[in-house]
N, C-alpha and C positions, 0 to 999 in steps of 0.2 A: 227802481227802473221806471221811467215815465210810461204812462199808459199811452200806447200809440194811437188809440182811438181819440181820447180827449185832446191829445197834443195836436192832432190834425184838425179836430173840430175848432179848437181855439185859433189856429192859423187861418182857417177858411171862413169861420163864422164870427170870429171875435169873441168877446166876453159874453156869457149868457146874461145879458142885461135885463131880461124879462124876470129874472129871479131877484128877490130882495137881498139875497146873499150869494153873489156869483161864485165866490171862492168855495163856499160850502156846497153849492150846486155841483161844481166840477168834482169836488172831493166825493160827493155821493155817487156820481156817475162812475168814478173810479172804483168805488166799493161794489157797486152793482155789477160791474163787468169784470171784477177781479178773478172770477172763476174761469174765464175764457183765455185761451192761449194767445200768444202774440200774433200768430198767423190769422186766427179767427178775428181778432180785433182789427187787424189791418184790412181784412176783407170787408168787415162790417163798416169800417170808416169809409172805404171806397164806395160802398153801396149808398151810404147816407149822403155823402158828398154829391153823388150823382142824382139822387132822388129828392132830397130835401130842398124846398124853396124857402129861404129865410124871409122873415118879415119883421116889422118892428115889434109886434106882439109875440112873435115866436121865432126868434133868431136861431134857436137850436131845435132839433127834433126832441120830442118828449122822451122821458126816461123809458116809457113802455116801447116806443119805436126803436130806441137804441138797443134795448135788451133783445127785442125781436130780431133785429138785424144781426146781433151777435149770435143768437141761437141758430138762425138760418145759416150763417157763415160756418158755424161749427158743424152743423149737420152736413153741409156740402163738403166739408173736409174729412168727414168720418169715413172709416173703412167701408168697403163695398158691403151691400146688404147680402142676405143669405143666398139669394139666387146667383149673385155674382161671385161670392166667395166660395160657394159650393155648387159649381155648374152641374154636377151629376144629381143634384137635388132640385134643379130648376123645374118649373112647370112643364117646360118642353121635354126635359129628360124623363120626367115621370110619365107624361102622356105617351111618349114613344115607347117606354117600357111596357105600359099597359097594352098598347096596341100590338106590340111584338108577342107578348105572352098569350094573346088571343089567337092561338094557332094550334095546329096538331101537336107541335113540340110542347107547347104550354099545357095542353091537356095531358100529355104523357107525364110532364113534370108534376102537375097537380095530383094525378093519381099515384105517382111514385114517391111523393113526399119531398121533392126537391124544387118546388115552385118558387120558394123564396130565394134560393141560390140563382135560379134562372132570372128572376125579376131583378135582383141586384146586378147581375151581369148585364142585362139589357139596359138598365138604368145608367150604368157607367160607360158601356161600350156603344150603346144606341144601335145595336144589331143583335141578331140571334147568334148563338155560339155555333162554331163549326163542329164537325163530327168529333174531332180529336179533343175538343174542349169540354164536351158533355161529361165524360167520366170525372173530370175535376169538380164540376158542379155537384154531381151526385155524391162524390166523396166528401165535399164540404158539408152537405146535408147530413151524411152519416156521422161525421165528426161532431157536428152540433148535437145530434141525438145522443151520442155517447157521453159528451161533456155534460149535457143536461141531466142525464141519468146519474152521473157521478155527483153532480151538485145536489140532487135530491137525496142521495144516500149519505152524503158527507155532513156530519154534524159540526159545522164550522161557525156556529153562532150567526152574528150579523152578516158576515161576509157570505156565508152559504145562502142565507135568506135573500141577499141582494142578487146573487147569481141565479137563484131559482126564479126570482121575480123577473129578471132580464130574460131568462129562458121562456117564462110564461108569455111575455109580451111577443117574443119572436114566434112562438107557436101560434099565438092568436093572429099574428100577421100572416103566417103561412096558411092558416085555415081560411082567413079572409081572401087571400089571393086565390086559393083553390076554388072557393065559392064564386069568386068573380069570373074565373075562367070556365068552370063547369056549369054554373047555374046562372051566370049573368048578373050576379048581385053587384050593385053600384059601389064604387069606391069614393071616399071623400078624404082629401089630403089636407093636412095642416101645413100650408106653404111656408110658414115662418120658422119652422124648426126642422133642421136637416136630420135630426136624430129620431124623429117621431112621426108616425102617420096615424091618422084616425080613420077608422072604417065605419061606414054607416051600417046600421042594423035595421032590418025590417021588423 
């Protein structure tokens, strides 16, 4: 299948006469851009046709310029980044959750051991829970405590160790949130990973 980028370049810019071997030059561009999909190549070609000003010494863009245009096109066509793909992990969602748990209800949750459940709720819903929703959050925290205890008692080899490690990270997160609410300890988030948060330590 012809490369849509080099096909368009030949039509618009003619043969790459600045090269000692125009046929091999085009073949090399084909090889350099073979890892990009047809849509990215079409978009890159359109960009280069708009931006490149041909001259006698440089009728075609350089190989580096062509590859960069392809990479930029592929990035533009890539799926949404973390904050767009996971809106409940966006900076705005996290900041709102931190703001909401800095409240009397958040203090109750921090002292009662269900602050992580409250934070998750606020992060997803961007509001504090209503009265009838609070028992569910407390039950979620109790269910976690029970499951974590079972994982520690279960001799399941690598699987049980993985479960305990996950539980340890959730306990650390819960403790960090409690210290944030009750003591004002600052929080530092890793915005690029929706499954992980980093907390600053004094």
